[in-house]
C-alpha positions, -999 to 999 in steps of 0.1 A, spaced: -395 -350 -141 -379 -324 -161 -362 -302 -135 -341 -330 -124 -315 -324 -149 -311 -289 -140 -307 -290 -106 -279 -322 -110 -264 -291 -133 -263 -269 -103 -249 -295 -75 -221 -298 -106 -215 -265 -111 -213 -260 -74 -185 -284 -67 -165 -278 -99 -170 -243 -110 -153 -231 -78 -127 -254 -75 -117 -267 -103 -89 -252 -123 -96 -242 -163 -66 -251 -191 -47 -218 -191 -64 -202 -162 -46 -173 -144 -33 -185 -108 -37 -159 -81 9 -160 -81 2 -149 -113 -20 -124 -104 0 -110 -71 34 -108 -98 14 -81 -124 1 -65 -98 33 -64 -75 53 -53 -111 27 -29 -127 4 -11 -99 10 32 -95 4 30 -58 36 6 -52 59 31 -78 47 58 -60 58 45 -25 92 39 -38 94 70 -56 85 85 -22 112 63 -2 139 75 -25 129 110 -20 136 104 17 167 90 8 182 123 2 180 134 36 214 113 47 235 131 21 220 164 29 228 158 65 259 145 57 269 177 38 270 195 72 308 173 79 318 190 38 333 224 33 313 250 13 334 266 -14 324 296 -29 339 322 -61 332 360 -63 334 376 -92 334 420 -100 340 439 -128 330 472 -133 334 512 -146 342 541 -119 343 572 -129 348 603 -104 347 641 -108 363 665 -84 360 703 -81 393 717 -64 391 750 -42 418 761 -70 393 761 -94 405 727 -112 382 699 -125 397 670 -120 377 637 -137 392 601 -141 377 568 -145 387 533 -139 374 497 -147 378 479 -111 378 440 -112 381 414 -83 378 379 -75 377 362 -46 374 322 -35 365 317 1 363 280 18 347 273 47 347 243 72 323 236 99 344 229 127 316 224 154 279 226 154 267 219 189 265 178 177 237 188 153 251 172 122 255 143 142 216 144 148 204 156 122 223 122 103 206 99 127 176 117 123 172 115 84 184 75 84 156 66 113 134 87 88 143 59 56 140 31 74 107 43 87 97 50 48 114 13 40 82 0 64 57 25 49 64 7 16 67 -26 32 30 -13 44 19 -3 8 33 -29 -11 11 -52 15 -24 -32 12 -18 -34 -23 -13 -74 -28 -40 -80 -3 -67 -58 -24 -57 -78 -52 -62 -112 -37 -96 -97 -24 -100 -82 -61 -96 -118 -73 -117 -137 -51 -143 -119 -52 -146 -121 -91 -141 -157 -86 -168 -158 -54 -194 -137 -80 -188 -159 -114 -193 -189 -91 -226 -174 -78 -237 -160 -116 -232 -195 -127 -253 -210 -95 -283 -180 -104 -285 -190 -142 -286 -225 -135 -310 -222 -113 -334 -197 -137 -327 -227 -162 -342 -257 -136 -369 -226 -125 -379 -226 -162 -383 -260 -169 -399 -263 -137 -426 -238 -150 -428 -252 -180 -437 -289 -161 -461 -270 -138 -482 -257 -167 -481 -292 -186 -496 -305 -157 -519 -282 -148 -532 -285 -184 -539 -320 -175 -556 -312 -143 -529 -328 -118 -521 -286 -103 -543 -256 -96 -536 -224 -111 -521 -218 -72 -493 -239 -82 -482 -224 -117 -487 -188 -100 -461 -201 -76 -436 -217 -104 -441 -179 -122 -431 -161 -92 -400 -182 -82 -391 -178 -118 -392 -134 -117 -377 -138 -82 -343 -158 -102 -342 -136 -123 -340 -107 -105 -310 -129 -88 -296 -135 -120 -295 -96 -128 -280 -87 -95 -256 -114 -94 -243 -98 -128 -239 -62 -114 -224 -79 -86 -198 -94 -108 -196 -57 -132 -189 -43 -96 -161 -68 -91 -144 -70 -126 -141 -31 -121 -120 -37 -86 -99 -61 -106 -90 -37 -131 -83 -10 -109 -62 -31 -86 -41 -54 -114 -46 -27 -141 -63 -57 -163 -93 -75 -171 -92 -113 -152 -93 -140 -174 -100 -174 -165 -89 -176 -128 -80 -208 -108 -88 -218 -76 -59 -206 -53 -51 -230 -18 -44 -210 13 -12 -196 11 20 -210 26 37 -197 59 5 -189 82 12 -193 117 4 -222 136 -18 -206 165 -35 -171 172 -6 -165 201 18 -173 168 3 -142 150 1 -121 177 36 -125 190 44 -122 148 27 -90 145 46 -75 174 80 -75 157 75 -76 122 41 -58 112 56 -29 93 34 -4 103 46 -10 139 82 -8 126 73 22 109 61 36 141 89 25 162 117 42 140 92 76 136 95 77 174 132 76 174 136 100 144 112 125 167 139 118 197 168 131 176 147 163 166 151 169 200 190 161 204 189 187 170 170 215 185 194 217 214 224 218 193 213 250 185 222 266 221 255 253 219 284 271 203 292 267 167 330 270 150 343 273 116 374 280 97 371 306 68 399 308 39 400 335 16 419 346 -16 411 376 -31 428 393 -61 421 434 -73 430 451 -104 422 490 -116 428 487 -154 424 522 -165 428 538 -131 463 531 -112 462 499 -125 473 485 -93 471 449 -85 465 438 -49 463 401 -38 452 390 -1 449 361 19 435 353 51 423 325 70 398 326 99 384 304 131 352 319 140 333 309 169 302 318 180 283 314 213 245 320 217 235 335 249 199 345 246 177 341 211 146 351 227 132 319 241 126 311 208 150 278 204 141 269 240 101 272 229 111 248 198 130 220 224 99 220 244 80 213 212 102 185 195 103 166 232 61 164 234 61 157 197 88 130 207 63 117 236 33 120 213 52 94 187 59 70 214 20 71 226 17 63 188 41 39 185 21 18 214 -10 24 198 0 9 168 17 -21 184 -22 -27 200 -38 -26 168 -11 -49 150 -21 -73 175 -57 -69 173 -54 -69 136 -37 -107 139 -66 -117 160 -90 -105 138 -75 -118 110 -69 -151 129 -107 -156 142 -116 -153 106 -94 -176 90 -108 -201 119 -143 -190 117 -143 -195 78 -127 -230 79 -155 -243 104 -180 -224 81 -170 -242 50 -173 -275 70 -206 -268 84 -217 -255 49 -205 -287 33 -225 -305 53 -254 -285 50 -253 -284 10 -250 -320 13 -279 -328 35 -300 -302 13 -291 -321 -16 -307 -357 1 -338 -333 12 -344 -317 -21 -340 -350 -41 -366 -366 -16 -388 -338 -14 -386 -342 -51 -393 -381 -52 -428 -374 -31 -438 -347 -52 -439 -369 -82 -468 -392 -61 -487 -365 -50 -473 -360 -11 -458 -326 -19 -467 -296 -37 -449 -277 -57 -445 -252 -32 -429 -278 -13 -400 -286 -39 -398 -247 -47 -387 -243 -13 -362 -271 -11 -349 -265 -41 -343 -223 -30 -327 -241 6 -305 -259 -16 -295 -231 -42 -292 -208 -4 -264 -232 3 -241 -235 -21 -240 -200 -24 -229 -194 16 -205 -222 6 -191 -203 -22 -192 -170 1 -172 -186 23 -146 -205 8 -142 -172 -5 -137 -155 28 -110 -186 38 -83 -170 13 -90 -140 19 -85 -141 59 -54 -162 51 -38 -135 33 -49 -116 60 -32 -132 84 -2 -125 65 -4 -91 64 -12 -87 99 22 -104 101 44 -85 80 43 -115 55 25 -101 26 53 -94 4 64 -106 -25 95 -116 -15 79 -142 17 59 -150 -11 81 -161 -37 68 -142 -62 84 -145 -97 93 -109 -101 122 -89 -97 120 -77 -63 124 -43 -55 159 -36 -35 153 -2 -13 186 0 -4 202 2 -37 195 41 -45 203 47 -8 238 36 -9 240 50 -45 235 89 -30 245 86 6 283 93 -3 277 114 -38 288 145 -39 283 158 -73 255 149 -100 219 156 -100 208 122 -123 190 98 -105 185 60 -108 150 54 -116 123 73 -132 86 58 -135 96 28 -111 
């Protein structure tokens, strides 16, 4: 029969098309490296972290003095009428310049609390950056595997159309010689039309997958290699859950956010304590056109401010901060639960995908044997055209399901890495310059002057 060659092509494509690496193919590692270096979402998260870094030097500034210089220059005219009828007019030009220095000596421990809060917020945002990095890399993995899957399915659909076209032609030839009925040709026509519709849908799915790929990676996919499961996967579900408890970036971020909220309580409470400052001032005054006198004054004062009652405002804000700290503590517990659930769920998907591949591969092998048997039986007239079409469809469905399961296996593997906090450029050994979040922090922590920044659009 003419359709045997086409079916063999389907079998070859299902085995080779999804798993064989082509020459000059793009590996998943290459795509992840490109995404890491160029994705704007990761760049935006880095910029946000650098902004958070500035909270630490702002808090530390309360340890340092404030220095201020003031100057004044003006013209002053005086008109006086004396009781004797004499009028006196004089004009002078007073000038003054002063230098003032104010140094905090005690702020109710607020500087310490504010600095601790800022550092905890920096730590939380560093974990948020890891979360964003993992999310984007997982999107890239998913987009990569979706394109790989949709291309393989489209190839299977196209080959199926070619096979059915050959079978339709063969059916018509046998109908013309009286071997088959009009019903047989109608069944062949119907299956071909359905196959063409499925091919069109597969092309649409591929176009959509390519669009998603371009959005995440920033360029159209070339020839893609078939990746293996990533290295570093936990050995068991229990290990995955344990790693998620301590290494999941969402858990880490929530932990430091809760610490920052507790620092906010101390910051508010410090407003109830005295404030002690040391102030110094040097002032020079001069009258040019008037008396032409010049005076210089120096002063050093120790100022103590003791709050007695602030209309209940500070106490209310302390209570508010305590409630917020309790909220953050409960949110931390919930995030920890979610991370563990994510680890269990992704591990279950991984195990399920592995089992499905084993079953589907056995199904494909069995369907191949069954199809060949039905095909041979049809040649001697013991099977109908519909039997052949059904067997062929079952074989195609099994191969498509296998392709989908292969995609699900790889994605599930990377989902496990994401849940356990290992889907990072550093952990995956991507060939990139790994971003160092401490570089900017170390640069600005003790910076006293200057508004230049280290990074721009990176």
